[in-house]
C-alpha positions as CSV (number, residue, x, y, z in Angstrom):
1,M,40.8,1.8,9.5
2,L,42.4,2.4,6.0
3,R,45.4,0.2,7.1
4,H,43.0,-2.7,7.6
5,L,40.9,-2.1,4.5
6,R,43.8,-1.7,2.1
7,P,44.9,-5.4,2.1
8,A,41.3,-6.5,1.6
9,L,40.7,-4.1,-1.3
10,V,44.0,-5.1,-2.9
11,L,43.2,-8.8,-2.6
12,L,39.7,-8.2,-3.9
13,T,40.9,-6.3,-6.9
14,G,43.7,-8.8,-7.6
15,L,41.4,-11.8,-7.4
16,T,38.8,-10.1,-9.5
17,L,41.4,-9.4,-12.3
18,V,42.9,-12.9,-12.1
19,T,39.8,-15.1,-11.7
20,G,37.2,-12.8,-13.3
21,L,39.1,-11.6,-16.3
22,A,42.5,-13.1,-16.9
23,Y,41.6,-16.8,-16.2
24,P,38.4,-16.8,-18.3
25,L,40.1,-15.1,-21.2
26,A,43.0,-17.5,-21.1
27,M,40.7,-20.6,-21.0
28,T,38.6,-19.2,-23.8
29,G,41.7,-18.6,-25.9
30,I,43.2,-22.0,-25.1
31,A,39.9,-23.8,-25.9
32,G,39.5,-21.9,-29.1
33,A,43.0,-22.9,-30.2
34,L,42.9,-26.5,-29.2
35,F,39.2,-27.3,-29.9
36,P,38.0,-24.7,-32.4
37,A,34.9,-26.6,-33.5
38,Q,33.7,-27.4,-29.9
39,A,34.5,-23.9,-28.7
40,Q,32.2,-22.5,-31.4
41,G,29.3,-24.7,-30.4
42,S,30.1,-27.9,-32.4
43,L,28.3,-26.4,-35.4
44,V,27.5,-28.6,-38.4
45,R,27.6,-27.1,-41.9
46,D,26.5,-28.4,-45.2
47,Q,28.9,-28.9,-48.2
48,D,28.2,-25.4,-49.4
49,G,28.9,-23.9,-45.9
50,T,25.2,-23.5,-44.9
51,L,24.7,-23.9,-41.2
52,I,22.4,-26.9,-40.6
53,G,22.6,-27.3,-36.9
54,S,24.8,-28.3,-33.9
55,A,26.0,-31.7,-33.0
56,L,25.0,-30.9,-29.4
57,I,21.3,-29.9,-29.9
58,G,18.7,-32.1,-31.5
59,Q,16.3,-30.9,-34.2
60,T,13.0,-32.0,-35.6
61,F,13.0,-34.2,-38.7
62,A,9.5,-34.8,-39.9
63,S,10.1,-36.4,-43.3
64,E,9.7,-40.2,-43.5
65,R,13.0,-40.1,-45.4
66,Y,15.0,-39.2,-42.3
67,F,15.7,-40.8,-38.9
68,H,13.8,-39.1,-36.1
69,G,15.2,-38.1,-32.7
70,R,13.6,-38.6,-29.3
71,P,10.6,-36.4,-28.3
72,S,11.3,-32.9,-26.9
73,A,9.1,-31.2,-24.4
74,T,10.6,-27.7,-24.6
75,V,8.2,-24.8,-25.0
76,A,8.3,-21.1,-26.1
77,P,6.0,-18.1,-25.4
78,D,2.7,-18.1,-27.3
79,P,2.9,-15.3,-30.0
80,A,-0.8,-14.7,-29.4
81,D,-0.5,-14.6,-25.6
82,P,2.9,-14.2,-24.1
83,A,1.5,-15.3,-20.7
84,K,1.1,-18.8,-22.2
85,T,3.4,-21.2,-23.8
86,V,3.3,-23.4,-26.9
87,P,5.3,-26.5,-27.8
88,A,8.7,-25.7,-29.4
89,P,10.7,-28.9,-29.8
90,Y,14.5,-28.5,-29.2
91,N,14.2,-24.9,-28.1
92,A,17.7,-24.2,-26.9
93,A,16.7,-21.0,-25.2
94,N,14.4,-22.8,-22.8
95,S,15.7,-26.3,-22.2
96,G,13.9,-28.6,-19.8
97,G,11.8,-31.7,-19.4
98,A,8.0,-31.9,-19.3
99,N,7.9,-32.5,-15.5
100,L,4.9,-34.8,-16.0
101,G,4.5,-37.7,-13.6
102,P,4.0,-41.3,-14.9
103,T,0.3,-41.1,-14.0
104,N,-0.3,-37.8,-15.7
105,P,-3.1,-38.3,-18.3
106,A,-1.5,-36.0,-20.9
107,L,1.8,-38.0,-20.7
108,I,0.0,-41.3,-20.9
109,E,-2.0,-40.3,-24.0
110,R,1.0,-38.8,-25.7
111,V,3.1,-42.0,-25.1
112,K,0.2,-44.2,-26.3
113,A,-0.2,-42.2,-29.5
114,D,3.6,-42.4,-30.2
115,L,3.6,-46.1,-29.5
116,A,0.8,-46.7,-31.9
117,T,2.5,-44.6,-34.6
118,L,5.8,-46.3,-34.2
119,G,4.3,-49.7,-33.9
120,A,2.6,-49.2,-37.3
121,E,5.9,-48.2,-38.8
122,N,7.7,-51.3,-37.6
123,P,5.4,-54.0,-36.1
124,A,8.2,-56.6,-36.1
125,D,10.2,-55.0,-33.3
126,P,9.5,-53.6,-29.9
127,V,9.6,-49.8,-29.7
128,P,12.8,-48.6,-28.0
129,Q,12.1,-46.6,-24.9
130,D,14.0,-43.5,-26.0
131,L,11.7,-43.0,-29.0
132,V,8.7,-42.3,-26.7
133,T,10.4,-40.6,-23.7
134,T,11.9,-37.1,-23.5
135,S,15.3,-36.3,-22.1
136,G,15.8,-34.0,-19.0
137,S,17.0,-31.2,-21.2
138,G,14.7,-31.7,-24.1
139,L,17.7,-31.1,-26.4
140,D,19.2,-34.6,-26.6
141,P,20.8,-34.9,-30.1
142,D,21.3,-38.7,-29.8
143,V,19.3,-41.9,-29.8
144,S,20.3,-45.4,-28.9
145,P,21.6,-47.7,-31.7
146,E,18.4,-49.7,-31.1
147,A,16.2,-46.7,-31.7
148,A,18.0,-45.9,-35.0
149,L,17.8,-49.5,-36.2
150,F,14.1,-49.6,-35.3
151,Q,13.5,-46.8,-37.9
152,V,15.5,-48.5,-40.7
153,P,12.4,-50.2,-42.4
154,R,10.6,-46.8,-42.6
155,V,13.6,-44.9,-44.0
156,A,14.5,-47.7,-46.4
157,K,11.0,-47.8,-47.8
158,A,10.8,-44.0,-48.2
159,R,14.2,-43.8,-49.9
160,G,13.9,-47.0,-51.9
161,L,17.0,-48.4,-50.3
162,S,17.9,-51.8,-48.9
163,E,17.6,-52.3,-45.2
164,E,21.0,-53.9,-45.1
165,S,22.7,-50.8,-46.4
166,L,20.9,-48.6,-43.9
167,R,21.8,-50.9,-41.0
168,A,25.4,-50.7,-42.1
169,L,25.2,-46.9,-42.2
170,V,23.8,-46.8,-38.7
171,A,26.5,-49.1,-37.4
172,G,29.1,-46.8,-38.8
173,Q,27.6,-43.9,-36.9
174,V,27.5,-45.5,-33.5
175,Q,29.6,-43.6,-30.9
176,E,31.0,-45.6,-28.1
177,P,31.0,-44.4,-24.4
178,S,33.7,-41.7,-23.8
179,L,36.9,-43.3,-22.5
180,G,35.0,-46.6,-22.7
181,I,33.0,-46.0,-19.5
182,L,31.3,-42.6,-19.6
183,G,27.8,-42.5,-21.1
184,E,26.2,-45.1,-23.4
185,R,26.5,-46.2,-27.0
186,R,24.6,-43.6,-29.1
187,V,23.9,-42.3,-32.6
188,N,23.8,-38.6,-33.4
189,V,20.7,-38.1,-35.4
190,L,21.9,-35.1,-37.3
191,A,25.1,-36.8,-38.3
192,L,23.2,-39.9,-39.4
193,N,20.8,-37.9,-41.5
194,R,23.7,-35.9,-43.0
195,A,25.4,-39.2,-43.9
196,L,22.2,-40.2,-45.7
197,D,22.2,-37.1,-47.8
198,L,26.0,-37.2,-48.5
199,G,25.9,-40.9,-49.6
200,P,25.0,-42.3,-53.0
201,M,21.3,-41.8,-52.4
202,P,18.4,-39.8,-53.8
203,A,18.7,-36.0,-53.5
204,R,17.6,-34.3,-50.3
205,Q,14.0,-33.5,-49.7
206,A,12.6,-30.9,-47.3
207,R,12.8,-32.0,-43.7
């Protein structure tokens, strides 16, 4: 019996050490050496070193002076009743979509309200789809170039800037599909808003 078990135990131990310990440690070390920023979560820091977010996770910008991301349907436990949940946009600990069907009254009312608000901000252009729809993860940090450009009139008015200068800023933040074919053209909202604050513009206000 032992003669038959020994090879299996040796193989199990060897594979556990190689694939469960050595390989993960080696890949972690290589990733940290070659791609240190990405390995640490693609963190974004302000000029003084203050952590302001991650390039991989969206965040809420409520001020009219900033570009807004797409809606997020993530939730968190209700502090008053842990058995219930409350909205918590871009909650990285609980990513996910709303799972509401296209005929759900709550979804229809929310989209209608968002369309009315956005339409009042910029009645000259149609509202881009990604400004009223959530992503599957609820953490999407990007919007389409069209969604960013749609918000230019509001941000320009709030900051007292020309729309032409903001359109140029948006154009400079557009990321092309990876390798030219993977994904779509996009704008990272945090990077765009950071560029707003770092440029020759009025001082930052609270988000």
